KOLNUBA-793197 format. One line per 8 residues: their letters; for each residue x, z, y of C-alpha. Coordinates in steps of 0.1 Angstrom, whole numbers. Layout:
# KOLNUBA-793197
A> X Z Y ~ ...
//
This chain:
# KOLNUBA-793197
MMRMEIIS> 59 227 -111 ~ 35 203 -119 ~ 18 204 -155 ~ 29 171 -171 ~ -3 172 -193 ~ -25 169 -162 ~ -3 139 -150 ~ -8 123 -184
EIIGRTKA> -46 128 -182 ~ -47 112 -149 ~ -27 82 -160 ~ -46 82 -195 ~ -78 80 -175 ~ -64 53 -153 ~ -52 32 -183 ~ -88 35 -197
FYQSKSNG> -103 25 -166 ~ -81 -7 -165 ~ -87 -16 -201 ~ -125 -11 -203 ~ -146 -43 -204 ~ -177 -23 -189 ~ -185 -17 -153 ~ -199 13 -134
KALIQVKN> -168 30 -135 ~ -145 47 -108 ~ -116 65 -103 ~ -117 89 -73 ~ -85 98 -51 ~ -88 127 -26 ~ -63 114 0 ~ -68 142 25
IQSIQDQK> -85 175 27 ~ -88 185 62 ~ -89 221 59 ~ -57 225 43 ~ -36 198 60 ~ -26 216 90 ~ 12 209 88 ~ 23 179 106
LKPMNEWN> 56 166 109 ~ 74 161 142 ~ 65 127 160 ~ 85 98 148 ~ 102 92 180 ~ 114 127 184 ~ 138 123 154 ~ 172 107 159
FPDDLYDY> 175 83 129 ~ 198 77 111 ~ 215 111 117 ~ 182 131 112 ~ 175 113 79 ~ 178 143 55 ~ 166 169 80 ~ 133 146 82
LDDKIEKF> 132 143 44 ~ 135 180 39 ~ 107 188 61 ~ 86 162 44 ~ 93 176 11 ~ 85 211 22 ~ 51 203 38 ~ 42 180 10
VTYLERRK> 48 208 -18 ~ 30 232 5 ~ 2 207 6 ~ 1 202 -32 ~ 0 239 -39 ~ -30 244 -16 ~ -49 216 -34 ~ -37 224 -70
DVWDDLIP> -73 232 -82 ~ -85 198 -71 ~ -86 177 -104 ~ -90 140 -89 ~ -72 109 -100 ~ -42 114 -75 ~ -9 114 -90 ~ 12 138 -65
AIYPWFGI> 38 113 -50 ~ 58 109 -20 ~ 80 83 -3 ~ 102 81 28 ~ 83 65 58 ~ 96 56 91 ~ 67 33 104 ~ 59 -2 98
AEHSAFIG> 90 -16 111 ~ 109 -10 78 ~ 89 -35 61 ~ 108 -63 79 ~ 137 -46 100 ~ 158 -47 65 ~ 164 -82 77 ~ 180 -71 109
GEVIFTRE> 167 -65 145 ~ 158 -37 168 ~ 132 -9 158 ~ 111 9 185 ~ 94 42 177 ~ 64 57 189 ~ 49 89 181 ~ 28 78 151
TSYHRPVI> 48 47 138 ~ 75 19 145 ~ 76 -14 154 ~ 103 -43 148 ~ 111 -65 177 ~ 109 -101 168 ~ 145 -118 160 ~ 134 -155 157
HQWDDIEK> 133 -168 194 ~ 141 -205 186 ~ 140 -221 152 ~ 180 -220 147 ~ 177 -184 147 ~ 166 -187 110 ~ 201 -196 98 ~ 211 -160 111
LELREDNL> 188 -142 87 ~ 205 -123 62 ~ 199 -96 34 ~ 226 -71 33 ~ 230 -41 13 ~ 243 -20 43 ~ 214 -28 66 ~ 206 5 82
WLRMVLDG> 166 3 75 ~ 173 -8 38 ~ 195 21 34 ~ 169 44 51 ~ 144 34 26 ~ 166 33 -5 ~ 188 64 2 ~ 156 81 11
LAYLRDRS> 139 73 -21 ~ 169 84 -40 ~ 172 117 -22 ~ 134 124 -28 ~ 138 117 -63 ~ 169 138 -68 ~ 152 169 -52 ~ 119 167 -69
NGRYFVKL> 126 193 -94 ~ 93 187 -112 ~ 74 194 -82 ~ 62 157 -72 ~ 69 122 -82 ~ 85 94 -60 ~ 63 62 -54 ~ 74 29 -41
RGADGPMD> 75 22 -3 ~ 58 -10 -7 ~ 63 -39 14 ~ 47 -65 38 ~ 36 -97 22 ~ 56 -129 33 ~ 35 -140 63 ~ 35 -105 73
VANALRGN> 72 -104 74 ~ 73 -138 91 ~ 48 -124 118 ~ 72 -95 124 ~ 105 -118 124 ~ 88 -145 149 ~ 62 -125 166 ~ 27 -138 173
ELFTDFYD> 40 -170 183 ~ 39 -178 147 ~ 2 -182 148 ~ 7 -213 170 ~ 38 -224 151 ~ 14 -231 122 ~ 3 -262 141 ~ 35 -270 162
YPDEVHKL> 63 -263 139 ~ 48 -266 102 ~ 83 -276 87 ~ 101 -247 102 ~ 74 -221 93 ~ 77 -233 57 ~ 114 -228 57 ~ 109 -191 73
MDFCTKAV> 82 -186 46 ~ 105 -195 20 ~ 132 -169 30 ~ 104 -142 37 ~ 93 -147 2 ~ 126 -140 -13 ~ 133 -111 11 ~ 102 -92 0
QWTLDRQK> 115 -96 -38 ~ 148 -85 -28 ~ 137 -52 -10 ~ 109 -45 -38 ~ 134 -48 -68 ~ 158 -24 -52 ~ 130 2 -48 ~ 120 -3 -83
KIVGELEG> 153 6 -94 ~ 154 38 -78 ~ 118 50 -84 ~ 117 39 -121 ~ 88 39 -143 ~ 63 67 -152 ~ 44 66 -184 ~ 50 28 -186
GVITGFDI> 40 18 -151 ~ 49 26 -114 ~ 32 45 -88 ~ 27 19 -59 ~ 30 28 -21 ~ -7 37 -17 ~ -9 59 -46 ~ -23 36 -74
WLPGNSIG> -7 35 -105 ~ -2 0 -123 ~ 12 -6 -158 ~ 43 -26 -166 ~ 66 -43 -141 ~ 42 -39 -112 ~ 46 -39 -72 ~ 24 -27 -45
QLSEDAST> 12 -21 -19 ~ 18 -55 -6 ~ 1 -58 28 ~ -15 -92 38 ~ -25 -80 74 ~ -14 -113 90 ~ -41 -131 69 ~ -68 -115 92
MCSPEIYR> -55 -137 121 ~ -56 -171 107 ~ -81 -194 91 ~ -86 -198 53 ~ -71 -233 56 ~ -40 -220 74 ~ -38 -193 50 ~ -41 -217 20
KFGLPYTK> -14 -236 34 ~ 13 -209 49 ~ 4 -178 31 ~ -14 -182 -4 ~ 16 -202 -21 ~ 44 -179 -10 ~ 23 -147 -19 ~ 14 -163 -54
RLVNLYDH> 49 -171 -59 ~ 61 -137 -53 ~ 34 -117 -73 ~ 38 -142 -102 ~ 73 -126 -108 ~ 56 -94 -118 ~ 30 -82 -143 ~ 5 -70 -117
AFVHTHAL> 2 -63 -79 ~ -18 -41 -55 ~ -27 -58 -23 ~ -39 -42 9 ~ -59 -61 35 ~ -89 -55 59 ~ -124 -60 64 ~ -115 -76 96
GKHNIPVI> -100 -104 75 ~ -128 -108 52 ~ -128 -146 57 ~ -96 -146 37 ~ -103 -120 11 ~ -118 -146 -12 ~ -86 -166 -10 ~ -66 -135 -16
AEIDKFAV> -89 -127 -47 ~ -76 -161 -63 ~ -43 -147 -71 ~ -47 -135 -107 ~ -19 -109 -107 ~ -35 -90 -79 ~ -53 -65 -101 ~ -64 -43 -75
IEISSDPN> -75 -51 -39 ~ -77 -26 -11 ~ -102 -35 17 ~ -95 -11 47 ~ -123 -6 73 ~ -116 -15 108 ~ -130 -6 143 ~ -161 -27 154
TPRAIEVY> -164 -44 121 ~ -186 -38 92 ~ -175 -10 68 ~ -152 -20 40 ~ -180 -11 15 ~ -204 -36 33 ~ -176 -64 30 ~ -172 -55 -8
KELSECLK> -210 -61 -13 ~ -210 -92 8 ~ -181 -107 -12 ~ -191 -92 -45 ~ -193 -125 -62 ~ -159 -138 -54 ~ -146 -102 -63 ~ -158 -101 -98
GKIIVVQL> -132 -92 -121 ~ -110 -73 -95 ~ -108 -36 -91 ~ -115 -28 -55 ~ -104 2 -34 ~ -127 15 -6 ~ -124 45 16 ~ -161 60 11
TYDEIIDN> -180 89 28 ~ -201 111 5 ~ -233 97 19 ~ -218 61 13 ~ -213 68 -24 ~ -246 82 -27 ~ -262 50 -11 ~ -241 26 -29
LDFLKDRK> -244 40 -65 ~ -265 12 -77 ~ -240 -16 -63 ~ -211 7 -77 ~ -226 9 -112 ~ -221 -29 -114 ~ -183 -27 -105 ~ -151 -12 -111
TIIWYTAE> -139 7 -80 ~ -113 30 -69 ~ -127 54 -43 ~ -106 70 -17 ~ -120 101 -3 ~ -113 123 28 ~ -128 160 22 ~ -135 186 46
DIDDARRT> -126 213 25 ~ -120 220 -13 ~ -156 225 -20 ~ -163 193 -5 ~ -136 177 -27 ~ -148 191 -59 ~ -184 183 -50 ~ -175 145 -46
IELVRREL> -154 144 -77 ~ -181 158 -97 ~ -205 131 -84 ~ -181 104 -92 ~ -174 118 -126 ~ -210 121 -134 ~ -226 88 -119 ~ -195 64 -126
PV> -176 79 -156 ~ -146 62 -170
//
């Protein structure tokens, strides 16, 4: 059983972090501890969904609870929370279409082959992938028994959903079929709200807020994570025309939102940062591109007033302390072992206290 006073302490520290007017503060979440994370789920393409749904979730619960027990003496800012996960396809397959599984994730085959296909798009409560997510959230919630919390599964942003439904032809459609793209974006915006609101009803609130899909607690009626991956593949001009207005329309329905994007798309991060409701922005590092911390530093002026999430190594924390002491940051950390986790937490608490 979790000690609720510890969870309240984490959320209290998180609230203080958000409310503080001072910089030089950081939360630290140890996302992985390699030496104790030796239990892996069976590959995604070896399960027979939906028939194996509850066997899969039972296995997920067992392994997660075992992992939590092994890391019980690591006092970071991570709330122990879980969600159903069937790969990235579920972020758009709730609208319809075929899902393909690989060992590590899933993909959604495009369903818009000609523009008349937009008229066939529908949001149905009995959609298989919607039910997998929602019923999965409810199953995890009902079997928590005080051992863990349930977090939002999150969603793709409207442009990411449009990309999944149309495929990569979308990136030429911006030029060739702008009216049709706007129609599609309008539908996708409504669809993202539709799935998130259903997730939120099941997950409920925790101490006046919600645990977003990437483990960041946000106060009030908030959402996250919201993935803006497609923005990496288009210019700021195109994103301002076809992405920004729809993402802004969506997040303005809520108190706050947590957005996920990539260092690869640094050209559009300043545009994303214009959305006031994006309280927290996560920048993921990518192969063959500058590390996220370098992008964070390069874009520091336009990211002022935002809380940025970055995955850092121990050496990166040390090397960038002067920069971090002028910002508010959520640090994600992968530890080699328990001692490494404790050492890094101690460093962040000492140098970047909340």
